[in-house]
C-alpha positions as CSV (number, residue, x, y, z in Angstrom):
1,X,-111.1,66.8,92.3
2,X,-114.9,67.1,92.3
3,X,-116.5,68.7,95.4
4,X,-118.8,66.3,97.2
5,X,-121.9,68.3,96.2
6,X,-120.9,68.2,92.5
7,X,-120.3,64.4,92.8
8,X,-123.7,63.8,94.3
9,X,-125.4,65.9,91.7
10,X,-123.7,64.1,88.9
11,X,-124.6,60.7,90.3
12,X,-128.3,61.7,90.5
13,X,-128.2,62.7,86.9
14,X,-126.7,59.3,85.9
15,X,-129.2,57.4,88.0
16,X,-132.4,59.3,87.2
17,X,-133.0,57.6,83.9
18,X,-133.4,54.1,85.4
19,X,-136.1,54.9,88.0
20,X,-139.2,52.7,87.7
21,X,-141.7,55.1,86.3
22,X,-139.7,55.9,83.2
23,X,-141.4,57.9,80.4
24,X,-140.2,56.1,77.4
25,X,-140.6,55.6,73.7
26,X,-140.9,58.1,70.9
27,X,-142.9,55.7,68.9
28,X,-140.0,53.9,67.2
29,X,-140.7,50.5,68.7
30,X,-139.5,47.2,67.3
31,X,-142.3,45.5,65.4
32,X,-144.0,42.6,67.1
33,X,-146.5,40.0,66.1
34,X,-148.6,37.2,67.7
35,X,-145.9,34.7,66.9
36,X,-142.7,34.2,68.9
37,X,-139.6,35.7,67.5
38,X,-137.4,32.9,66.2
39,X,-134.1,32.3,68.0
40,X,-131.3,34.4,66.7
41,X,-133.7,36.8,65.1
42,X,-132.6,40.3,64.2
43,X,-134.8,43.1,65.6
44,X,-135.3,46.2,63.6
45,X,-134.7,49.3,65.7
46,X,-133.8,53.0,65.1
47,X,-130.2,54.1,65.7
48,X,-129.2,54.4,69.4
49,X,-126.3,55.8,71.5
50,X,-127.2,54.2,74.9
51,X,-128.7,51.0,76.2
52,X,-130.9,50.2,79.2
53,X,-131.8,46.7,80.4
54,X,-134.9,46.4,82.6
55,X,-136.4,43.7,84.7
56,X,-134.0,40.8,84.2
57,X,-132.4,38.8,81.4
58,X,-129.0,38.9,79.9
59,X,-127.8,41.4,77.3
60,X,-124.3,41.1,75.7
61,X,-122.7,44.1,74.1
62,X,-120.1,43.7,71.3
63,X,-118.1,46.0,69.1
64,X,-119.0,46.1,65.4
65,X,-119.0,48.6,62.5
66,X,-122.8,48.8,62.3
67,X,-125.6,48.5,64.8
68,X,-127.5,45.3,65.2
69,X,-129.8,43.8,67.9
70,X,-130.5,40.1,67.9
71,X,-132.6,37.8,70.1
72,X,-130.5,34.8,71.0
73,X,-133.2,33.5,73.5
74,X,-136.6,34.9,74.2
75,X,-139.6,36.4,72.5
76,X,-140.9,39.8,71.5
77,X,-144.2,38.7,73.1
78,X,-142.3,38.8,76.5
79,X,-139.6,41.4,76.0
80,X,-140.1,44.8,74.5
81,X,-137.2,46.2,72.5
82,X,-137.5,49.8,71.4
83,X,-135.6,53.0,70.9
84,X,-137.1,55.7,73.1
85,X,-136.3,59.1,74.6
86,X,-134.5,60.0,71.4
87,X,-131.6,57.6,71.3
88,X,-131.9,55.0,74.1
89,X,-132.3,51.3,73.3
90,X,-134.6,49.9,76.0
91,X,-134.9,46.2,76.6
92,X,-137.8,45.5,79.0
93,X,-139.3,42.2,80.2
94,X,-141.3,43.7,83.0
95,X,-144.5,44.8,81.1
96,X,-145.6,41.6,79.4
97,X,-146.9,38.2,80.5
98,X,-144.2,35.6,80.2
99,X,-144.3,31.8,80.7
100,X,-142.6,30.3,83.7
101,X,-139.0,29.7,83.1
102,X,-138.8,32.3,80.4
103,X,-135.1,33.2,79.5
104,X,-134.0,36.3,77.7
105,X,-130.6,36.6,76.0
106,X,-130.0,39.4,73.5
107,X,-126.9,40.5,71.6
108,X,-126.2,44.2,70.9
109,X,-123.6,45.2,68.3
110,X,-122.6,48.8,68.0
111,X,-119.4,50.9,67.0
112,X,-119.8,53.3,70.0
113,X,-121.9,53.9,73.1
114,X,-122.2,56.7,75.5
115,X,-124.2,55.2,78.4
116,X,-125.4,51.9,79.8
117,X,-127.9,51.0,82.6
118,X,-129.5,48.1,84.4
119,X,-132.7,48.4,86.4
120,X,-134.5,45.8,88.6
121,X,-132.1,43.0,87.8
122,X,-130.4,41.4,84.9
123,X,-126.9,41.3,83.5
124,X,-125.6,43.7,80.8
125,X,-122.1,42.7,79.9
126,X,-119.5,43.7,77.2
127,X,-117.5,40.9,75.6
128,X,-114.5,41.2,73.3
129,X,-112.4,44.3,72.8
130,X,-114.4,47.5,72.6
131,X,-112.0,50.2,71.5
132,X,-112.0,54.0,71.2
133,X,-114.3,55.1,74.0
134,X,-113.4,58.5,75.5
135,X,-116.1,58.6,78.2
136,X,-119.1,56.6,79.4
137,X,-121.8,56.9,82.0
138,X,-123.0,53.8,83.9
139,X,-126.0,53.2,86.3
140,X,-127.5,50.3,88.2
141,X,-130.8,50.9,90.0
142,X,-132.5,48.3,92.4
143,X,-130.3,45.4,91.4
144,X,-128.5,43.9,88.5
145,X,-124.9,43.7,87.2
146,X,-123.2,46.0,84.6
147,X,-119.9,44.6,83.5
148,X,-117.8,46.6,81.0
149,X,-114.3,45.3,81.8
150,X,-113.6,44.7,78.1
151,X,-114.1,48.4,77.4
152,X,-111.0,50.6,76.6
153,X,-112.5,53.8,78.1
154,X,-110.7,56.8,79.4
155,X,-113.3,58.4,81.8
156,X,-116.2,56.7,83.6
157,X,-119.1,58.1,85.7
158,X,-120.7,55.2,87.6
159,X,-123.6,55.2,90.1
160,X,-125.4,52.3,91.9
161,X,-128.6,52.8,93.9
162,X,-130.5,50.3,96.0
163,X,-128.3,47.3,95.2
164,X,-126.5,46.0,92.3
165,X,-122.9,46.0,90.9
166,X,-120.7,47.7,88.3
167,X,-117.4,46.3,87.1
168,X,-115.2,48.6,85.2
169,X,-111.6,49.3,84.1
170,X,-111.2,53.1,83.6
171,X,-107.9,54.3,82.2
172,X,-107.9,57.9,83.4
173,X,-110.6,58.8,85.8
174,X,-113.6,57.3,87.7
175,X,-116.4,59.3,89.4
176,X,-118.2,56.7,91.5
177,X,-121.3,56.9,93.7
178,X,-123.2,54.3,95.7
179,X,-126.3,54.9,97.7
180,X,-128.6,52.6,99.7
181,X,-126.4,49.5,99.0
182,X,-124.4,48.3,96.1
183,X,-120.9,47.8,94.7
184,X,-118.6,49.5,92.2
185,X,-115.4,47.5,91.6
186,X,-112.7,48.9,89.4
187,X,-109.3,47.9,88.2
188,X,-106.3,50.0,87.1
189,X,-104.7,53.2,88.4
190,X,-107.3,55.8,87.3
191,X,-107.9,58.8,89.6
192,X,-111.0,58.0,91.6
193,X,-113.5,60.3,93.2
194,X,-116.1,58.5,95.3
195,X,-119.2,58.9,97.4
196,X,-121.1,56.3,99.6
197,X,-124.4,57.1,101.3
198,X,-126.3,54.7,103.5
199,X,-124.2,51.7,102.7
200,X,-122.3,50.2,99.8
201,X,-118.7,49.5,98.6
202,X,-116.4,51.3,96.1
203,X,-113.2,49.4,95.8
204,X,-110.3,48.2,93.7
205,X,-110.5,44.6,92.4
206,X,-107.6,42.2,92.6
207,X,-105.5,41.2,89.7
208,X,-106.7,37.6,90.0
209,X,-110.3,38.8,89.5
210,X,-109.7,41.2,86.6
211,X,-110.8,38.8,83.9
212,X,-112.9,36.3,86.0
213,X,-116.4,35.5,84.9
214,X,-119.0,37.5,86.8
215,X,-120.2,34.3,88.5
216,X,-116.7,33.6,89.9
217,X,-116.0,37.0,91.4
218,X,-115.9,37.5,95.2
219,X,-119.3,36.4,96.4
220,X,-119.1,38.9,99.3
221,X,-119.1,41.7,96.8
222,X,-121.9,40.1,94.7
223,X,-124.1,39.6,97.7
224,X,-124.5,43.2,98.9
225,X,-128.2,43.4,99.8
226,X,-130.6,46.0,98.4
227,X,-131.5,48.6,101.0
228,X,-134.8,50.3,100.3
229,X,-134.8,54.1,100.6
230,X,-136.3,55.5,103.8
231,X,-138.8,57.0,103.3
232,X,-139.8,55.4,100.0
233,X,-138.9,57.5,97.0
234,X,-141.8,58.5,94.8
235,X,-141.5,57.3,91.2
236,X,-139.8,59.9,88.9
237,X,-139.7,60.5,85.2
238,X,-136.8,59.1,83.4
239,X,-134.2,61.3,81.9
240,X,-130.9,60.6,80.0
241,X,-127.8,62.7,80.8
């Protein structure tokens, strides 16, 4: 079993890449134009091994033999889609002016993935069977939902900071950390090592909730408020694990 100091150090590594002042992009950004991207338009991006959703919207992750990223709803004028920091697919709606009522929905297809993150709201969700994953790292920072219940994954490292929720079904082990509010809900009989600092919940979901839509899950768990760090934490550069 991990010592508490090792667990806290590991959770900080997982969370560090979703802090607000992220240094991003190695120049391999998806091309944009003055025109809106048509609905269900495929976006050209470099290969990636991890995904981060920032500042709202909905991203759906599905298994497939080759990588593809597609706008279902939304515009490249409002949402940046790029591969940065080497191999991270970043989907960010927070840096461009968008019309009122703007909706983002994007589909990501990939044969494998090593890490997923949500920052400042939004839903990143896997749908359909996603086989063959040995380990994955998950992080939610300052709100949002990360739901990978459809993953067949052996070992999971999960961290929530400042509000938000992770839903996961690890098969062998789960290392979970919550700080300043948030929820990690898991299913199954994996060995669990957990840490909670300044509020939050790490708990086992019920059988009835195992396959429920996110919107139908226990509202008490979904409504855990964000608790701002005291004193405020200075922005930090973003790093992947």
